[in-house]
MIMAR-437023 format. One record per residue: residue in three letters; x, y, z of N, C-alpha, C, O in turn. Coordinates in steps of 0.001 Angstrom, whole numbers, plus 524288, in hexadecimal, padded with zeros to 5 digits. Layout:
N
ALAXYZXYZXYZXYZ/...
// end
This chain:
180
MET9CAC6451902F9B79CC7044D402FD079D24344C5E2FC1B9D3FB44C072F7A0/ASN9D54244C01300409DAE244B4A2FFA19DC52445892FF1A9D912442162FFE5/ARG9E13A444912FDC29E32C43F452FCC59E28C43BBB301819E10443735300EF/LEU9E3B243DB1306249E34143A8C30AD69DD9B438D430BB69DCA44345630D24/SER9D9E143C5A30ADD9D45743AF730B7E9D2CA4369E307C09CFF94330130935/ILE9D4A5436FD302F29D363432F62FF0B9D5B242DBC300AC9D311429BA3004E/LEU9DA9A42DB63027A9DD15428D6304249DA4942675308D49D9BF421B03091E/ILE9D87F429AC30C7E9D59E427BB3110A9D0744254F30F5C9CEF84212A3114B/ILE9CDBA427DC30BCB9C8C2425BC309D69C9B142085307259C6CE41CC93080E/LEU9CDB442038303D49CEE141B4D301209D037416FE304FF9CE734128F30462/ALA9D34D4183C308F79D4BA4145330CEC9CFE84128030FE69CF6440DDA31102/THR9CC644160E311349C7A2414A8314079C4304111B310BD9C20E40D47312B9/LEU9C3A14125430BC39C07140F05308579C2CA40994307E39BFF4405B2307EF/THR9C7F840947307749CA934043E3070D9C9D24010830BFC9C8F83FC4F30BAC/GLN9CA2040385310909C9BF400BD3157D9C41B3FF61316EE9C33D3FC5A31A90/ALA9C0464018C3142A9BAD240085315769B94F3FAD93144D9B5853F8E331685/GLN9BC203F843310F89BB013F2D730FB69BDE73EF373136D9C1B13F0C6315F2/ASP9BC173EA60313BC9BEF63E69B316F19C3A13E45C313FF9C6D53E19B3164C/ALA9C40B3E57D30EFE9C8533E37D30BD09C9433E73A307479C5F13EA6F305F2/THR9CDE13E6B8304F39CF4D3E9EB300769D2243E67C2FC899D5B93E39A2FDF1/ILE9D08E3E6CD2F7AC9D3543E4062F3859D7163E7F12F1129D5773EBF22EEF6/LEU9DC1D3E6B72F1649E0303EA3F2EF909E18C3E95F2E9CE9E3203ECFC2E70E/ARG9E0E73E4832E80D9E21D3E32F2E2A59DECB3DEA32E0F99DED93DA9C2E399/PRO9DBDE3DF102DCB09DB603E3502D8EA9D7B63E7942DAE99D4FA3E6D52DECB/MET9D7AC3EBFF2D8469D4243F0462D9AE9CED33EF4F2D73A9CE4F3EC4F2D381/ASN9CADD3F1E82D9629C5883F1582D7779C4F83F3882D1F29C7473F7882D09B/GLN9C1E63F0DC2CED49C0913F2572C97C9C56C3F3592C62C9C6153F7792C3CC/THR9C8C93EF5A2C6239CD7E3EF942C2FA9CDC43EAD72BF629CB093E6F62C02C/VAL9D10C3EB392BB7F9D1D53E7052B7B79D7733E51B2B8459DB203E8352B857/ILE9D80F3DFFD2B8AA9DD3E3DDAA2B9279DE373DA1F2B4799DA833D82E2B219/PRO9E3263D9422B3219E4423D5AB2AED69E3603D0042B08F9E3603CED42B537/ALA9E2A03CC9A2ACC89E2193C7052ADF79E7323C5192B0579EB683C7022AF05/GLY9E6C83C1582B3D09EB5F3BF222B6599EAD83BF6C2BC369E6AC3C0BA2BE36/PRO9EF053BE3A2BF009EEC53BE372C4BB9EDC83C3AA2C6F59EFC83C78F2C4F7/LEU9EAB23C3DD2CB149E9953C8AB2CDF19EAC63C7AB2D3AA9E8C23C3F82D5FB/THR9EE0D3CAF92D5ED9EF293CA932DB7E9EB863CE402DE619EB813D2F62DD6A/ILE9E8763CC162E1E79E4B73CF0E2E5039E74F3D08F2EA219EA1E3CD6F2EC77/ALA9E65E3D5562EBDC9E8323D72A2F0F99E3903D9B72F3AF9E0ED3DD082F169/ALA9E2923D8292F8939DE213DA4E2FB7C9DF593DA6C301519E2A43D77E3033C/LYS9DC9D3DDE1304149DD0F3DE3B309C19D7AF3DD3C30C129D3C43DF2D30A11/GLY9D77B3DA3A310469D2873D938312DF9D3343D542317309D7793D32B317F0/PRO9CF073D43331A0B9CF5E3D06F31E589D14E3CB1F31C7B9D02E3C97E3181A/ALA9D4343C87531FD59D64A3C34C31E799D1F83BF8A31CFE9D2C83BC10319C6/SER9CD553C03331F549C8F73BCAA31E459C64B3BDBA319109C3443BA7D31734/ALA9C7603C240316AD9C4EA3C394311AF9C7043C00730D679CB933BE8030D7C/LYS9C3B23BEBF309B59C5273BB53305609C4EC3BE4B3003D9C1363C12E2FF3D/LEU9C8E43BD932FCFE9C8E23BFC22F7BE9C5473BC882F44D9C55F3B7BA2F472/THR9C21C3BF382F1349BED03BC782ED6F9BF4E3BF192E81F9C00E3C3D52E7BD/LEU9BEDF3BBFB2E41C9BEB33BDE52DEC29B9973BC042DC7A9B8A53B7502DC1D/ASP9B6473BFB02DAED9B11E3BE6D2D8DC9AE1E3BAF72DCAC9AB9A3B72C2DB1F/ALA9AE6C3BC572E1BA9ABB13B9C12E6149ADAB3B4422E7409AB363B16F2EA45/LYS9B20D3B2AE2E4EE9B45D3AD902E60E9B9703AE662E9099BC993B1AC2E77B/PRO9BA513AB7F2ED529BF223AC2F2F05B9C4003AB102ED109C40E3A7862E9CF/ILE9C8043AE232EDFC9CD053AD132EB749D1153AC4F2EFBC9D0D43AEBE2F3E0/GLU9D4C83A8EB2EEA79D8E63A7C32F26D9DC783AC7E2F2E89DE4D3AEA02EF01/SER9DD6D3AE152F7B89E0D23B2932F8949E4B63B16D2FCED9E41D3ADB42FFE9/GLN9E8A73B4AF2FD339EC903B44C3014A9EC113B91B304C19EA1B3BD2D3031C/GLN9EDE23B889309929EE003BCF130D299F3A13BD7D30F1B9F50F3BB4831322/PRO9F6D23C07530C339FC523C0F030DA19FD313C3FD312B7A01713C3DB314F6/ALA9F9203C6B83147C9F96E3C9CB3194F9F3E33CA8231B589F0213C9BC31872/PRO9F3573CBF7320479EE173CCCB322709EB063D0D431F429ECDE3D52C31E56/GLY9E65E3CF5331D9F9E2F63D2E131ACB9E4473D3B3315159E1DF3D6FB31286/ILE9E8073D0CE313069E99C3D16830D8D9E80F3CC7630A979E92F3C81B30C49/HIS9E5763CD36306299E3BA3C8D6302DF9E6223C9792FD779E5D63CDAD2FB25/THR9E8803C5532FB759EAA23C56A2F62B9E9153C06A2F3559E82F3BC5A2F5BF/ALA9E8CB3C0CC2EE499E7B13BC372EB069E9913BD7B2E5869E9933C2022E3E6/THR9EB203B9842E2BC9EC503BA1D2DD319E8793B6AE2DA489E8313B1F52DB25/ILE9E5843B9232D6D29E1833B65F2D3DC9E2473B7752CE0D9E5173BB0C2CC87/LYS9DFBC3B44F2CAE39DFBE3B52A2C53E9DA063B52B2C3789D8103B13E2C182/PRO9D75D3B9A92C42F9D1CF3B9DE2C2DC9D0DA3B9972BCFC9D4083BB5F2B9D9/ASP9CC6B3B7542BB959CAD73B6F92B61C9C9943BC672B3FC9C8793BFFB2B701/PRO9C9BE3BD0C2AECB9C8203C2092AC7F9C28A3C3582AE1E9BF513BFDD2AEE8/GLY9C1703C8632AE999BC373CA2D2B0149BC653CD702B5079C0943CEB12B70A/THR9B7C43CECB2B6F59B7443D2172BB949B6B93CEB32C0719B40A3CAB62C062/HIS9B94C3D0542C4A49B9583CD4F2C9869B8763D0E62CE309B94B3D5A02CDE4/GLU9B6BB3CE812D2909B65A3D1552D77E9B9B93CE872DB869B9163C9DC2DC7A/LEU9BD483D16F2DDD89C0B73CF7C2E1F09BED43D1CF2E70C9BDBD3D67C2E750/ALA9BE6B3CE9A2EB239BC803D08B2F02B9BFC63CE732F4A69C1DC3CA202F46F/LEU9C02A3D1A42F8B79C26B3D0252FDBD9BF243D2FD301C99BF733D7C530239/GLY9BBFE3D018304C19B8543D2993085B9B48B3D5F13053F9B2463D41E3016B/THR9B3D83DAD4306DD9B0523DE4F304069B30C3E1392FF999B07B3E3E32FC87/ALA9B8243E0C02FF3F9BB0F3E3572FB109BA5D3E0472F6009BB153DB872F5DE/LYS9B8F93E3092F1E39B82F3E08C2ECCC9BA713E3F52E8889BA143E8BF2E8C3/VAL9BCC43E17D2E4A49BE7A3E43B2DFF89BCBE3E1132DB3D9BC7B3DC462DB5C/GLN9BB953E3E62D7239BA773E1692D2259BF223E2722CE989C1583E6B72CE94/PHE9C0923DE7D2CB9D9C4C13DF302C7D59C3963DBC12C3299C08D3D80A2C380/ALA9C6033DD072BED79C54A3D9FC2BA159CA8B3D7F92B83B9CE893DA952B8D4/VAL9CA833D35B2B6019CF343D10B2B3B49CEAF3D1832ADD09CABE3CFED2AB90/GLY9D2AF3D3B22AB529D29F3D4492A59F9D04B3D97D2A40E9D3223DD462A334/THR9CB2C3D9B52A3AB9C87B3DE9C2A2699C4063DF582A6479C1F73DB942A872/GLY9C29C3E42A2A7179BE6C3E56A2AABA9BB5C3EA1A2A8C69BC2C3EBDD2A460/PRO9B7E43EC1C2ABF69B4E83F0C12AA739B8883F53A2A8DA9BCC63F5D42AB08/ALA9B6DD3F84F2A5179BA203FC712A2E09BC19400502A6F39C064402672A660/GLU9B90F401502AB0E9BAAF4052E2AEF99BE9E403022B2EB9C0D2405FE2B5FA/TRP9BF8B3FDE12B2E99C35E3FB932B6759C8D93FC452B42F9C99B3FBEC2AF72/LYS9CC9F3FD402B7959D2003FE0D2B5E49D5493F9272B6D69D3F13F5D02BA06/ALA9D9933F8D72B4029DD413F47F2B4B09E0003F5052B9F39E1B43F9462BB66/PHE9E06C3F0B22BCCC9E3233F0912C1CF9E8963EE6C2C0F59E94A3EA512BE8E/ARG9EC6F3F13F2C2F49F1E03EF7D2C29A9F3B43EE262C8179F3E83F17A2CB8E/GLN9F5033E9442C8C59F6C83E7562CDDC9FC2D3E9892CF209FF8A3E9DC2CBB4/HIS9FCFB3EB052D3F7A02133ECF32D5BCA03373EA932DB059FFA83EA612DE40/PROA07A73E8DD2DC15A0BD83E7D82D854A0AAD3E2DC2D549A08983DF202D77D/PROA0BF83E2C12D057A0A553DE5A2CD0EA0CC63D9192CE6CA0A4A3D50D2CDA6/THRA118D3D90C2D06BA14123D4012D16EA158B3D3222D71DA17613CEE72D879/ALAA14CC3D6FA2DA6FA16613D6792DFE8A127E3D3352E304A0DF43D2A42E189/GLNA14583D1202E743A11063CE502EB01A0F773D2292EF49A11DF3D64B2EFC9/CYSA0B803D0E12F25CA09CD3D4422F6ABA0E5C3D59D2FA46A0EDB3DA052FC20/THRA11AF3D1AC2FB38A16013D26A2FEE1A1A683D5D02FCACA1E233D7002FF77/THRA1A0A3D7652F7B8A1DD23DB142F598A1D483E0542F863A212E3E2F42F968/CYSA18793E1DA2F99EA176E3E6EA2FC1BA15AD3E66E301C7A16733EA0A304DC/HISA13523E2013032EA10ED3E15C30850A13983DD3230B9CA16313D9AD3099D/ALAA12DD3DDB8310C6A14B23D9D53148CA11343DA313195FA0E9B3DE2531A39/ILEA112A3D61E31C74A0E3B3D64232158A11AB3D8DF3256EA16093D72432676/LYSA0FA43DD0F327C0A12663DFE832BE3A0EAF3E08A33075A0A643E29C32FD4/SERA10463DECD33500A0D063DF11339B9A07A83DCA5338C1A03B23DE9933AA8/GLYA07933D867335CDA02BF3D596334C49FF403D807330AD9FAF13D61932FC2/GLUA00FA3DC3B32E2E9FDE23DEF032A33A00B83DEE2324F4A05853DEB7324BE/TRP9FDB73DF06320C59FFDF3DF6B31B83A017E3E51231AC19FE453E89531B65/ALAA065A3E60A3196BA085A3EB5C318EFA0C513EBA031481A0DE73E7A231256/PHEA0DE33F06931334A12073F10730F56A17263EF2D311ACA17FE3EFA031663/ARGA1A893ED1E30E6BA1F943EB1331032A22FB3EF4A312ACA25E83EE3131654/THRA22A03F414310BBA25ED3F852312A2A22A63FC3D315B3A1DDC3FC5131541/GLUA253C3FF75318C7A227D4035831BF7A1FAD4075E31893A1B35408C6319A8/LYSA224E4093631476A1FFA40D16310F8A1E2640A5730C01A20EE40715309D1/LEUA197D40BAE30A47A17664094A3058FA1AF140A4D300D9A1BBE406CD2FDA8/ALAA1D0A40EFC30063A2074410302FBF5A252540C872FBC9A270740B342F790/ASPA270D40AE030059A2B714073530076A29CB401DC2FE62A2CE13FF322FBD5/THRA24F84004B2FF76A22EF3FB652FD58A22B33FBC72F764A246E3F83C2F4A4/CYSA208D400172F56DA2014400D72EFC8A256E4011C2ED2AA261A3FF5D2E8BC/ALAA2942403582EFFCA2E91403E52EDE0A31403FEA12ED34A35593FE4F2EAB6/GLYA2EFC3FA842EF66A311F3F54F2EE8FA31043F3C72E8CCA344A3F0BC2E706/CYSA2D413F5E62E5E4A2CDA3F4D32E040A2D6D3F9C72DCF0A2F893F99A2D89F/HISA2B893FE2E2DEFFA2B864030F2DC07A30464065D2DD66A31A8406E92E1F8/ASPA32B8408872D974A376140BC02DA2FA35C44114B2DBA6A33E0414352D853/LEUA367A412C12E07EA34F3417F12E246A386C41C452E007A371D420E02E078/LYSA3CD741AD52DDA1A401F41ECC2DB1CA3D65420F92D649A3E5E4256E2D4C5/THRA39FB41DDC2D3D9A372B41FB52CF3DA320D4226E2D0BCA2F4A4246B2CD58/PHEA30D0422842D5B6A2BF8424D92D7A5A2B0542A642D58CA26B342B7D2D3C0/PROA2EE842DF02D5B4A2DF7433472D3D0A2C9C433A32CE02A2A71437932CC4C/LYSA2DD842F9E2CAF9A2C9A42FBC2C566A26C442F352C463A24D84310D2C062/THRA23E542CB22C7FDA1E4D42BD62C721A1AD242EAC2CB0AA161142ED42CA58/HISA1D19430E92CF21A1A15433952D329A1BCF439462D396A205743A8C2D29B/ASNA183B43C9A2D506A1983442222D5B6A1B2E4435F2DB49A1C21447E82DC91/HISA1B8B43F752DE8EA1D0B4402F2E400A21A043CA82E545A228B438BE2E2A1/ASNA247F43E132E954A28BA43AA32EAFCA2687436312EE4CA21FC436562EFDE/THRA29AE432552EF54A27DC42DB12F22AA264142EE82F7BCA232942BFF2F9FF/GLUA283C433132FA04A26C64345E2FF67A21274365C2FFB8A1E574351F3036B/ILEA1F83439742FBD8A1A2043B712FBCDA164F436F72FAE4A122D436BF2FD56/LEUA17AE4336F2F766A143A42F102F618A166442A032F85FA171B426342F586/LYSA1771429EB2FD74A19F24255D2FFC7A1655420B330061A183641C5E30149/ASPA113A421692FFEAA0D9641D0930025A0B6D41C1A2FAB0A079741E8D2F922/CYSA0DD94189D2F7D3A0C5D417842F266A068E4164B2F1E3A04174178D2EDF5/GLNA046E413D22F5EC9FF0A412032F5D29FB144167E2F6109F667415912F566/GLU9FCD341B4A2F6FC9F93641FB72F6CC9F702420582F1539F280421E22F0AC/CYS9FA2D41F282ED629F88341FE02E7F59F83841ACD2E4D89F53C41A702E117/HIS9FB4D416DD2E6619FBA4412062E35F9F8DD40D7F2E6179F8A240D3E2EAE2/MET9F6C4409ED2E2ED9F453405202E4DB9F87A400D42E4C59FA353FF412E091/PRO9FA153FEEE2E94E9FE5D3FB292E9649FCFC3F5CB2E72BA00843F2C52E5F0/HIS9F8013F4882E6A09F68D3EF5D2E49E9F4D33EF762DEEB9F3D43EB5D2DC9D/GLY9F4783F41E2DCA49F2E93F4912D7309EEE83F8D32D6779EC893FAA62DA3B/SER9EE253FA6C2D1939EAAA3FEC52D07A9E8F13FE9A2CAC79EAED3FB8B2C7A5/THR9E537401F52C98A9E38F4029E2C4239E62C407692C1BD9E5A3408652BD10/GLU9E8FB40A5F2C4EC9EB6A40F352C31E9F13540E602C1F09F3A540ABE2C3EF/LYS9F358411C72BEB19F8E6411A72BD669FC16412262C2689FA9B4150E2C5F1/SERA006240F622C2BAA03EF40F752C739A014540DBB2CC42A030340F1D2D086/HIS9FD2540AC72CBCD9FA3D408BC2D04A9F84C40D062D3F19F81340C472D8B0/LEU9F6E1411882D1B59F4A6415BD2D4D09EF374143A2D6BC9EC95411032D451/LYS9ED8E416872DB0C9E83E415A62DD0A9E4414186F2D9A19DFDB416962D902/TRP9E5C641CDB2D76E9E26D41FFB2D4129E5974216D2CF4A9EA4C420752CF23/ASN9E313423C02CB559E6344259A2C6F49E9C7429F42C8F59E8C342C332CD15/LYS9EDF142B272C6129F1F542ECA2C7F29EFA6434242C9479F10F436782CD3E/GLU9EC28436112C6079E9DC43B3C2C6F89E6F143B612CC339E78843F162CF35/THR9E3DB437692CD419E0F6437232D2349E4B1436922D6CD9E407439272DACD/ALA9E89A433352D63E9EC52432522DA899EF134376B2DBFE9EF93438A82E09D/CYS9F0D343A542D82A9F3A043F3E2D94B9F009443482DBCE9F1B5446392DF38/LYS9EB1A4436E2DA1F9E775447432DC3E9E5F0446362E1E89E3E5449B42E481/LEU9E6E0441882E3DF9E5AF440832E9599E8D6444172ECED9E6F3445B12F10C/CYS9ED91445532EB5E9F0D7448D72EE839F10444E592EC3F9F1964522B2EF1D/HIS9F08744EB72E7239F178453B62E49F9EC86456522E27D9ECD5459FB2DF63/GLY9E7F74546A2E42D9E2EC456CC2E2D69E296458272DD499DE9945A302DB89/
// end
């Protein structure tokens, strides 16, 4: 199976739900303290934590955000049919630590409403990422130039990840998607 087929399958699975929780990821462990939630779904959908409604904002059509400070322990976050489980402090041994990205930026650092839709501030995603990341250092950590990998989101999770450098998969798996 080639890389494009895998990306199409992943996109189809993501779109099969009426909503998607972008942050935190399912079965992850977060440190105690504030957690910024990011989700996409119908405006009428309500965010819940452990089946209790939580106050959220909708900075753009179909976008739900909230900042909460959940108690230690395991929790379930839901928006429509989308659900994720996460733990605060410690969790099951097989769950990985979730690192929020970007740690201090606001949604509007990367996004803006364009033609009534939530979109990246710049035409090219790499230009949005370059607002904080120095693309001159790109060759030091990547084996490709910026033109080959012009869509950072092909490999990186823009809202956070359990992998080093916010990769979608571990480095070995990510590289094998293109290089078998």
